[in-house]
VOPAGU-2260 file (C-alpha; in pm, 1 decimal, decimal comma):
REM VOPAGU-2260
SITE   aa  ch    i         X         Y         Z
SITE  MET   A    0    9240,6   14147,1   13184,9
SITE  THR   A    1    9113,7   13964,0   12880,8
SITE  ALA   A    2    9209,6   14150,6   12584,0
SITE  GLN   A    3    9571,6   14210,6   12558,7
SITE  VAL   A    4    9862,0   14077,5   12360,4
SITE  SER   A    5   10147,4   14273,8   12211,0
SITE  SER   A    6   10007,8   14549,8   11991,8
SITE  LEU   A    7   10292,7   14470,1   11755,6
SITE  ASP   A    8   10113,0   14142,8   11683,9
SITE  LEU   A    9    9775,1   14301,5   11613,3
SITE  PRO   A   10    9635,9   14316,6   11260,9
SITE  LEU   A   11    9539,5   14668,3   11157,6
SITE  ASP   A   12    9173,0   14568,1   11156,3
SITE  SER   A   13    9187,2   14409,8   11502,3
SITE  PRO   A   14    8857,6   14416,5   11696,5
SITE  PHE   A   15    8836,1   14592,5   12034,1
SITE  ASP   A   16    8640,4   14541,9   12351,5
SITE  VAL   A   17    8499,3   14873,3   12478,8
SITE  LEU   A   18    8429,9   14985,7   12834,7
SITE  VAL   A   19    8214,1   15296,4   12881,3
SITE  LEU   A   20    8227,3   15471,9   13218,5
SITE  ALA   A   21    7890,7   15613,8   13325,3
SITE  GLY   A   22    7915,2   15654,5   13700,9
SITE  ARG   A   23    7845,2   15972,8   13896,0
SITE  ARG   A   24    8117,4   16148,1   14094,5
SITE  ASP   A   25    7851,8   16342,4   14286,7
SITE  PRO   A   26    7491,6   16227,4   14347,2
SITE  ASN   A   27    7391,6   16596,5   14368,8
SITE  ASP   A   28    7488,3   16665,7   14008,9
SITE  GLU   A   29    7418,9   17032,8   13937,8
SITE  LEU   A   30    7440,9   16983,9   13561,5
SITE  ALA   A   31    7180,9   16707,2   13564,8
SITE  LYS   A   32    6953,8   16920,3   13782,2
SITE  ALA   A   33    6991,0   17224,3   13556,4
SITE  ALA   A   34    6909,2   17013,8   13250,8
SITE  GLY   A   35    6618,9   16836,4   13419,2
SITE  ALA   A   36    6774,0   16490,4   13389,5
SITE  ALA   A   37    6764,2   16207,8   13643,7
SITE  HIS   A   38    7131,5   16137,1   13573,3
SITE  ARG   A   39    7398,7   16327,0   13381,3
SITE  VAL   A   40    7433,1   16051,4   13120,5
SITE  LEU   A   41    7061,5   16091,0   13044,2
SITE  LEU   A   42    7092,1   16455,4   12939,9
SITE  ASP   A   43    6890,1   16529,6   12629,2
SITE  ILE   A   44    7122,8   16550,8   12328,9
SITE  ALA   A   45    6943,7   16631,1   12004,0
SITE  GLY   A   46    6626,1   16471,2   12133,2
SITE  GLU   A   47    6759,4   16153,6   12294,7
SITE  PRO   A   48    6959,4   16050,4   12603,6
SITE  MET   A   49    7332,0   16117,2   12573,5
SITE  LEU   A   50    7417,5   15765,9   12688,9
SITE  LEU   A   51    7210,1   15613,8   12411,3
SITE  ARG   A   52    7393,7   15814,8   12145,7
SITE  VAL   A   53    7732,9   15701,4   12273,0
SITE  LEU   A   54    7643,3   15333,5   12305,5
SITE  ARG   A   55    7469,4   15319,1   11968,8
SITE  THR   A   56    7773,5   15471,7   11798,4
SITE  LEU   A   57    7997,3   15209,8   11956,3
SITE  ARG   A   58    7764,8   14916,5   11890,7
SITE  GLU   A   59    7739,6   15004,8   11522,0
SITE  HIS   A   60    8116,5   15021,5   11466,2
SITE  PRO   A   61    8237,6   14702,3   11294,3
SITE  ARG   A   62    8551,9   14679,3   11506,8
SITE  VAL   A   63    8371,2   14675,1   11842,1
SITE  ALA   A   64    8359,3   14312,2   11951,8
SITE  SER   A   65    8197,4   14355,9   12293,0
SITE  LEU   A   66    8052,6   14650,6   12479,3
SITE  LEU   A   67    8044,8   14700,2   12857,1
SITE  LEU   A   68    7879,1   14982,8   13046,4
SITE  CYS   A   69    7995,7   15068,7   13396,4
SITE  SER   A   70    7694,3   15232,1   13562,1
SITE  ASP   A   71    7589,1   15333,4   13911,2
SITE  SER   A   72    7220,8   15339,0   13805,1
SITE  PRO   A   73    7142,0   15027,1   13599,3
SITE  GLN   A   74    6770,9   15071,8   13666,5
SITE  LEU   A   75    6777,1   15402,5   13477,2
SITE  VAL   A   76    6967,8   15245,9   13188,0
SITE  GLU   A   77    6715,5   14965,8   13157,0
SITE  GLN   A   78    6429,5   15216,4   13134,7
SITE  ILE   A   79    6553,6   15322,2   12789,3
SITE  PRO   A   80    6392,3   15071,9   12548,8
SITE  GLU   A   81    6677,5   15060,5   12296,9
SITE  LEU   A   82    6932,0   14999,5   12571,9
SITE  ALA   A   83    6710,3   14740,2   12737,9
SITE  ASN   A   84    6700,3   14558,3   12403,2
SITE  MET   A   85    7077,5   14579,7   12370,9
SITE  ILE   A   86    7114,1   14421,7   12714,9
SITE  ALA   A   87    6858,9   14148,3   12639,9
SITE  SER   A   88    7034,8   14061,8   12312,5
SITE  HIS   A   89    7377,8   14057,9   12484,7
SITE  ASP   A   90    7503,3   14349,0   12271,9
SITE  LEU   A   91    7562,8   14537,3   12596,9
SITE  ARG   A   92    7672,2   14416,3   12937,6
SITE  LEU   A   93    7625,6   14613,7   13257,7
SITE  VAL   A   94    7891,1   14620,0   13529,1
SITE  GLU   A   95    7863,7   14802,3   13859,0
SITE  ALA   A   96    8039,3   15136,6   13898,9
SITE  ARG   A   97    8286,3   15166,1   14183,8
SITE  GLU   A   98    8394,5   15460,2   14395,0
SITE  THR   A   99    8630,3   15617,6   14140,0
SITE  PRO   A  100    8678,1   15593,2   13761,6
SITE  SER   A  101    9003,0   15397,2   13792,2
SITE  GLN   A  102    8843,6   15146,3   14028,5
SITE  SER   A  103    8553,4   15112,6   13785,1
SITE  VAL   A  104    8799,1   15034,3   13506,2
SITE  LEU   A  105    8958,2   14764,7   13719,3
SITE  GLY   A  106    8609,8   14625,5   13780,4
SITE  GLY   A  107    8542,6   14621,7   13408,6
SITE  LEU   A  108    8867,1   14436,7   13344,9
SITE  GLU   A  109    8769,8   14179,9   13605,0
SITE  ALA   A  110    8430,0   14135,1   13438,1
SITE  LEU   A  111    8596,5   14078,0   13102,3
SITE  ALA   A  112    8835,8   13826,6   13253,4
SITE  GLU   A  113    8550,1   13632,3   13411,9
SITE  THR   A  114    8371,4   13588,2   13081,4
SITE  ALA   A  115    8672,5   13524,8   12859,4
SITE  GLU   A  116    8640,7   13202,5   12666,1
SITE  SER   A  117    8925,8   12958,7   12696,3
SITE  GLY   A  118    9150,6   12993,4   12394,3
SITE  ALA   A  119    8961,7   13299,0   12265,1
SITE  ALA   A  120    9152,9   13555,8   12066,0
SITE  LYS   A  121    9296,3   13833,1   12282,4
SITE  ARG   A  122    9162,3   14181,0   12218,3
SITE  PRO   A  123    9271,8   14533,4   12311,8
SITE  LEU   A  124    9039,3   14750,4   12516,1
SITE  LEU   A  125    8909,2   15098,9   12442,8
SITE  LEU   A  126    8802,9   15313,5   12738,9
SITE  THR   A  127    8568,2   15605,7   12693,6
SITE  THR   A  128    8298,1   15790,5   12885,8
SITE  ALA   A  129    7922,0   15827,1   12859,7
SITE  ASP   A  130    7951,2   16205,9   12835,3
SITE  HIS   A  131    8142,2   16182,3   12506,5
SITE  ALA   A  132    7830,9   16305,9   12326,8
SITE  LEU   A  133    7999,8   16379,8   11992,8
SITE  LEU   A  134    8173,9   16044,9   11962,5
SITE  ASP   A  135    8146,0   15928,2   11602,2
SITE  ARG   A  136    8276,0   15680,7   11346,2
SITE  ALA   A  137    8562,7   15906,2   11234,2
SITE  MET   A  138    8706,1   15934,9   11587,1
SITE  LEU   A  139    8680,3   15561,0   11643,0
SITE  ASP   A  140    8837,2   15481,7   11306,7
SITE  PHE   A  141    9130,0   15708,6   11388,6
SITE  VAL   A  142    9187,8   15562,7   11735,0
SITE  PHE   A  143    9148,6   15197,4   11636,4
SITE  THR   A  144    9379,4   15221,8   11335,6
SITE  ASN   A  145    9652,9   15428,6   11497,8
SITE  ALA   A  146    9645,4   15229,4   11821,4
SITE  ALA   A  147    9697,8   14904,0   11632,6
SITE  GLU   A  148    9994,4   15056,4   11449,5
SITE  SER   A  149   10157,3   15214,1   11755,7
SITE  GLY   A  150   10334,7   14930,8   11934,6
SITE  ALA   A  151   10248,4   15097,5   12268,4
SITE  ASP   A  152   10095,5   14929,7   12573,1
SITE  VAL   A  153    9864,2   15226,4   12637,0
SITE  LEU   A  154    9760,3   15521,7   12425,0
SITE  VAL   A  155    9607,4   15840,6   12563,2
SITE  GLY   A  156    9393,9   16042,7   12324,9
SITE  LEU   A  157    9470,9   16416,1   12324,7
SITE  VAL   A  158    9364,8   16710,9   12111,7
SITE  SER   A  159    9584,9   17016,1   12067,9
SITE  GLU   A  160    9467,9   17362,3   12164,6
SITE  GLN   A  161    9536,3   17471,1   11807,5
SITE  VAL   A  162    9291,2   17214,1   11670,0
SITE  ILE   A  163    9026,9   17297,9   11931,2
SITE  THR   A  164    9040,2   17677,2   11899,7
SITE  ALA   A  165    9035,9   17661,9   11520,6
SITE  ARG   A  166    8697,9   17488,0   11545,9
SITE  PHE   A  167    8564,3   17631,1   11872,3
SITE  PRO   A  168    8740,2   17963,0   11942,4
SITE  ASP   A  169    8529,1   18041,2   12251,2
SITE  ALA   A  170    8522,5   17697,4   12412,2
SITE  GLU   A  171    8677,7   17668,2   12757,7
SITE  ARG   A  172    8880,8   17353,2   12812,0
SITE  THR   A  173    9132,4   17227,7   13067,8
SITE  TYR   A  174    9474,9   17211,0   12903,2
SITE  LEU   A  175    9797,9   17037,2   12990,2
SITE  PRO   A  176   10086,5   17267,2   12894,2
SITE  PHE   A  177   10390,1   17123,1   12717,3
SITE  ARG   A  178   10679,2   17289,3   12541,1
SITE  GLY   A  179   10540,6   17442,9   12225,9
SITE  ALA   A  180   10175,9   17340,4   12269,8
SITE  ARG   A  181    9889,4   17268,0   12506,7
SITE  TYR   A  182    9656,9   16969,2   12489,9
SITE  SER   A  183    9314,3   16872,6   12617,7
SITE  GLY   A  184    9207,9   16519,2   12701,3
SITE  ALA   A  185    8975,4   16329,9   12467,7
SITE  ASN   A  186    8840,1   16063,1   12706,4
SITE  LEU   A  187    8966,0   15796,9   12467,8
SITE  PHE   A  188    9222,8   15548,7   12599,9
SITE  ALA   A  189    9346,6   15232,3   12432,0
SITE  LEU   A  190    9481,4   14953,3   12653,1
SITE  MET   A  191    9663,9   14732,7   12409,3
SITE  THR   A  192    9848,3   14472,8   12618,9
SITE  GLU   A  193    9848,3   14291,4   12952,3
SITE  ASP   A  194   10115,7   14539,5   13063,1
SITE  ALA   A  195    9855,2   14816,6   13059,0
SITE  LYS   A  196    9722,2   14730,9   13405,2
SITE  PRO   A  197    9997,1   14918,3   13599,1
SITE  VAL   A  198    9882,8   15234,6   13423,8
SITE  ILE   A  199    9535,7   15192,2   13573,5
SITE  GLU   A  200    9691,6   15137,0   13916,6
SITE  PHE   A  201    9895,3   15454,8   13871,4
SITE  TRP   A  202    9580,8   15638,4   13762,0
SITE  ARG   A  203    9409,3   15519,5   14079,5
SITE  ARG   A  204    9676,0   15695,2   14286,4
SITE  ALA   A  205    9679,9   16014,4   14080,1
SITE  GLU   A  206    9319,1   16066,9   13965,5
SITE  HIS   A  207    9221,1   16312,4   14239,7
SITE  ASP   A  208    9460,4   16562,2   14080,8
SITE  ARG   A  209    9337,9   16520,1   13720,4
SITE  LYS   A  210    9200,6   16877,7   13697,0
SITE  GLN   A  211    9516,6   17038,9   13837,5
SITE  PRO   A  212    9804,3   16956,3   13601,9
SITE  TRP   A  213   10084,6   17070,9   13831,8
SITE  LYS   A  214    9957,5   16840,7   14109,0
SITE  LEU   A  215    9922,6   16555,5   13862,4
SITE  VAL   A  216   10286,5   16588,8   13759,2
SITE  ARG   A  217   10397,8   16560,5   14124,6
SITE  HIS   A  218   10328,6   16188,1   14099,0
SITE  PHE   A  219   10624,0   16161,6   13860,2
SITE  GLY   A  220   10868,8   16316,0   14106,0
SITE  LEU   A  221   11059,3   16644,2   14134,7
SITE  ALA   A  222   11267,1   16569,3   13824,6
SITE  SER   A  223   10946,9   16585,4   13620,2
SITE  LEU   A  224   10773,7   16864,1   13811,9
SITE  VAL   A  225   11040,4   17129,7   13751,8
SITE  PRO   A  226   11064,8   17082,1   13372,3
SITE  PHE   A  227   10685,3   17068,6   13355,3
SITE  LEU   A  228   10645,0   17397,2   13540,9
SITE  LEU   A  229   10904,3   17553,4   13312,4
SITE  LYS   A  230   10728,6   17398,8   13010,1
SITE  ARG   A  231   11052,0   17232,8   12903,3
SITE  LEU   A  232   10899,5   16895,4   12815,8
SITE  ASP   A  233   10740,9   16851,7   12476,4
SITE  LEU   A  234   10463,0   16596,0   12438,4
SITE  ALA   A  235   10687,0   16308,6   12330,1
SITE  ALA   A  236   10941,1   16372,7   12605,8
SITE  ALA   A  237   10667,7   16395,4   12868,0
SITE  PHE   A  238   10519,9   16060,3   12770,1
SITE  GLU   A  239   10866,6   15908,3   12760,5
SITE  ARG   A  240   10900,4   16022,2   13123,6
SITE  VAL   A  241   10561,7   15869,1   13201,5
SITE  SER   A  242   10670,3   15540,8   13046,0
SITE  GLN   A  243   10992,7   15535,4   13246,1
SITE  THR   A  244   10811,7   15611,6   13571,1
SITE  ILE   A  245   10543,7   15345,5   13533,9
SITE  GLY   A  246   10753,5   15090,1   13347,5
SITE  VAL   A  247   10498,2   15055,8   13066,2
SITE  ARG   A  248   10507,5   15199,6   12714,9
SITE  VAL   A  249   10256,8   15489,0   12720,3
SITE  GLU   A  250   10214,8   15715,5   12420,1
SITE  ALA   A  251   10003,1   16017,8   12336,4
SITE  LEU   A  252    9769,3   15981,8   12042,9
SITE  GLU   A  253    9707,7   16322,7   11890,2
SITE  ILE   A  254    9356,9   16324,3   11748,1
SITE  PRO   A  255    9306,2   16587,4   11475,7
SITE  ILE   A  256    8933,3   16622,1   11548,8
SITE  ALA   A  257    8828,7   16908,0   11777,4
SITE  GLU   A  258    8500,7   16740,1   11873,4
SITE  ALA   A  259    8699,0   16459,1   12038,3
SITE  ALA   A  260    8788,2   16698,4   12321,6
SITE  VAL   A  261    8428,7   16805,9   12390,8
SITE  ASP   A  262    8277,0   16618,0   12682,3
SITE  VAL   A  263    7962,3   16731,7   12858,8
SITE  ASP   A  264    8108,7   16842,1   13189,5
SITE  LYS   A  265    7918,3   17166,2   13244,8
SITE  LEU   A  266    7609,5   17348,2   13123,3
SITE  GLU   A  267    7803,2   17534,6   12854,2
SITE  ASP   A  268    7925,8   17202,9   12710,4
SITE  TRP   A  269    7571,4   17068,9   12694,8
SITE  LYS   A  270    7454,7   17376,5   12507,8
SITE  LEU   A  271    7754,6   17363,7   12271,9
SITE  VAL   A  272    7697,1   16998,1   12183,8
SITE  ASN   A  273    7332,6   17059,7   12103,1
SITE  GLU   A  274    7424,0   17362,1   11891,2
SITE  ILE   A  275    7680,4   17154,9   11700,1
SITE  LEU   A  276    7432,6   16877,7   11631,0
SITE  ALA   A  277    7167,7   17130,7   11529,1
SITE  GLY   A  278    7408,9   17275,2   11273,0
SITE  LYS   A  279    7438,1   17609,4   11451,8
SITE  VAL   A  280    7817,8   17590,9   11478,5
SITE  ASP   A  281    8009,5   17636,5   11154,0
């Protein structure tokens, strides 16, 4: 892993490497078929491929030092002229997707390590996904600044149900319930130090249960499962338990932007994103 020193040592304007996951979980993607796209990441979002929107947003941010795309279909990526130009100019590097998201992340870390220059400054790593169609400068500013200030090894972006429903009262999301509040994932993760790698290994073991919170919590043992089911753990206590289990400092990063929790995972999400960008959602 190339990019990690203690986050306590990072300047607040520290640059980040970014890894974007763009692999398919299922080659028979019903959403892509319904939208008439060759690949989910190529869904039309406001007149252009979703993947292009995400990568352009990242490339244009001044704190993004290098940009990697983990794809299972590089030939489709290279058919988009702007992305082909980014690859040719070394603004974007392609790495091969692996069987699962966590394995793809490990592959991305290996690719970064292979190209690290001797003596080069160490950088933290931001993980996100190609279906994060509403990703924008404000979200990135918030994550980069707060991650550098945190002192954590890993930060997990979350958005509270209260924030989401205030903006999108009818949106359906998967929530993790904690004492006093529920949260949805934001597909934004900051790996700040070398100690972050055990979190990816833990993710590899647990990722099949990511959509079923009670199964996910089983990986932390019975002592965590019972309080979780009784909703006795607040967000801070739950992440303290995570940190103790894995042996790495993991913290939640509450993002106060509802759009950060909107990924394009189903047809309704695709329609919502296009309505937002067309100004049809107040």
